[in-house]
C-alpha positions as CSV (number, residue, x, y, z in Angstrom):
1,M,-12.3,-28.2,-16.3
2,R,-10.6,-30.9,-18.2
3,S,-9.9,-31.5,-21.9
4,L,-11.5,-34.5,-23.6
5,P,-9.8,-37.9,-23.4
6,R,-7.5,-38.9,-26.2
7,V,-6.1,-41.9,-28.0
8,D,-2.4,-41.7,-28.3
9,C,-0.3,-42.9,-31.3
10,R,-0.2,-46.5,-29.8
11,G,-3.9,-46.6,-29.6
12,L,-4.0,-46.2,-25.8
13,R,-6.7,-44.1,-24.2
14,R,-5.3,-41.1,-22.2
15,P,-7.4,-39.1,-19.8
16,G,-8.0,-35.4,-20.5
17,K,-5.7,-32.9,-18.9
18,G,-6.7,-30.2,-16.5
19,L,-7.1,-26.9,-18.2
20,K,-5.0,-24.1,-16.9
21,L,-7.1,-21.0,-16.2
22,S,-5.4,-17.6,-16.6
23,A,-6.6,-14.0,-16.1
24,S,-6.4,-11.6,-19.0
25,G,-5.0,-8.1,-18.4
26,N,-8.6,-6.8,-17.9
27,G,-9.6,-9.6,-15.4
28,Y,-11.5,-12.1,-17.5
29,L,-10.6,-15.8,-17.0
30,F,-9.6,-17.8,-20.0
31,F,-7.9,-21.0,-21.1
32,V,-6.1,-22.0,-24.2
33,A,-7.5,-24.8,-26.4
34,H,-5.5,-26.5,-29.1
35,K,-6.8,-28.0,-32.3
36,D,-4.8,-29.1,-35.3
37,R,-1.7,-27.5,-33.7
38,K,-3.4,-24.1,-33.5
39,K,-4.1,-22.3,-30.3
40,K,-7.4,-20.6,-29.5
41,I,-8.1,-18.5,-26.4
42,I,-11.5,-19.3,-24.9
43,Y,-13.0,-17.0,-22.3
44,V,-14.8,-18.8,-19.5
45,H,-17.7,-16.4,-19.3
46,T,-18.3,-16.8,-23.0
47,L,-18.4,-20.6,-22.8
48,V,-20.6,-20.6,-19.7
49,A,-23.1,-18.1,-21.2
50,L,-23.2,-20.2,-24.4
51,I,-24.0,-23.4,-22.5
52,H,-26.5,-22.0,-20.1
53,H,-28.1,-19.1,-22.0
54,G,-27.7,-20.2,-25.7
55,P,-26.0,-18.4,-28.5
56,R,-25.2,-14.7,-28.0
57,P,-27.6,-12.5,-30.0
58,E,-25.8,-10.4,-32.7
59,G,-24.4,-7.2,-31.3
60,Y,-24.8,-8.2,-27.7
61,Q,-22.2,-8.4,-24.9
62,I,-22.0,-10.6,-21.8
63,N,-22.5,-8.7,-18.6
64,H,-21.3,-9.9,-15.1
65,K,-24.3,-8.7,-13.0
66,D,-22.2,-8.3,-9.8
67,G,-19.3,-6.7,-11.7
68,D,-16.9,-9.5,-10.7
69,K,-15.2,-10.7,-13.9
70,S,-14.1,-13.9,-12.2
71,N,-17.6,-14.9,-11.1
72,N,-18.7,-16.9,-14.1
73,H,-21.8,-18.6,-12.5
74,P,-24.6,-18.8,-15.0
75,E,-27.0,-16.7,-12.8
76,N,-24.4,-13.9,-12.8
77,L,-24.2,-13.7,-16.6
78,E,-26.6,-12.0,-19.0
79,Y,-26.7,-10.9,-22.6
80,V,-27.0,-7.1,-22.9
81,T,-26.6,-4.4,-25.5
82,P,-23.4,-2.3,-25.4
83,S,-25.5,0.6,-24.2
84,E,-27.0,-1.5,-21.3
85,N,-23.5,-2.7,-20.4
86,R,-22.1,0.9,-20.2
87,L,-25.1,2.0,-18.1
88,H,-24.5,-1.0,-15.8
89,S,-20.9,0.0,-15.4
90,H,-21.7,3.5,-14.5
91,R,-24.8,2.9,-12.3
92,V,-24.1,-0.3,-10.6
93,L,-20.3,-0.4,-10.5
94,R,-19.8,3.3,-10.0
95,Q,-17.1,3.6,-12.6
96,N,-15.5,7.0,-12.6
97,L,-17.6,9.8,-14.2
98,G,-17.0,13.4,-14.7
99,D,-13.9,15.0,-13.2
100,S,-13.0,11.9,-11.3
101,H,-12.4,10.1,-14.7
102,H,-8.7,9.9,-15.5
103,N,-9.2,11.6,-19.0
104,A,-11.4,14.4,-17.8
105,K,-10.6,17.8,-19.4
106,L,-13.3,19.7,-17.5
107,T,-14.7,19.9,-14.0
108,A,-18.4,19.9,-13.1
109,S,-18.4,23.7,-12.5
110,K,-16.9,24.3,-15.9
111,V,-19.5,22.1,-17.6
112,R,-22.3,24.0,-15.8
113,W,-20.6,27.3,-16.9
114,I,-20.6,26.1,-20.5
115,R,-24.3,25.1,-20.4
116,K,-25.3,28.3,-18.7
117,N,-23.6,30.4,-21.4
118,I,-24.9,28.5,-24.5
119,G,-26.0,31.2,-27.0
120,V,-24.3,34.0,-25.0
121,I,-20.7,33.1,-25.7
122,S,-19.6,31.1,-28.8
123,Q,-18.4,27.6,-28.3
124,R,-15.1,28.5,-29.9
125,V,-14.5,31.3,-27.4
126,M,-15.6,29.0,-24.5
127,A,-13.0,26.4,-25.7
128,Q,-10.3,29.1,-25.8
129,E,-11.2,30.3,-22.4
130,L,-11.1,26.8,-20.9
131,K,-8.1,25.8,-22.9
132,V,-9.8,22.8,-24.5
133,N,-10.6,21.6,-28.0
134,P,-13.8,23.1,-29.4
135,A,-15.1,19.6,-29.9
136,T,-14.9,19.1,-26.2
137,V,-17.3,22.1,-25.7
138,A,-19.5,20.9,-28.5
139,D,-19.8,17.5,-26.9
140,V,-20.9,19.0,-23.6
141,V,-23.4,21.3,-25.3
142,A,-24.9,18.3,-27.3
143,R,-24.8,16.2,-24.1
144,R,-22.7,13.5,-25.7
145,T,-20.5,13.9,-22.6
146,W,-21.3,14.8,-19.0
147,K,-24.9,13.4,-19.4
148,H,-25.0,12.4,-15.8
149,L,-24.6,16.0,-14.6
150,E,-27.9,17.7,-13.7
151,E,-28.4,21.4,-13.9
152,E,-28.5,23.4,-10.7
């Protein structure tokens, strides 16, 4: 990629400069554009999607179908809802779920125990027994967390 040609202060045409691509901390490629002495970070996947797929619908995100954030080919990009993007990351990319997740407070066997004892033991007592916050138990019961775990 190159910037646009310029006319310098003497009126001479100068060719555009090659844009330096960098990778963000989470793996997305970007470059820095300058206008009126202000810097703006432009993500490559955002620019490619805009050019090839049109404006992004309100509330949508850009998904890399193959999960490779550096693969910004138009056929690898699609607009999806945040929910679809999360499902893609879990189903296709196999991001850590359940007790393999770095923030997991429970194991699959403990979640099954909670679900088996709904209505038998209070959620507060279950939380004390498992040494977790009562909200953690409530989220399991309401299936806000551990949705992927099927009953035995």
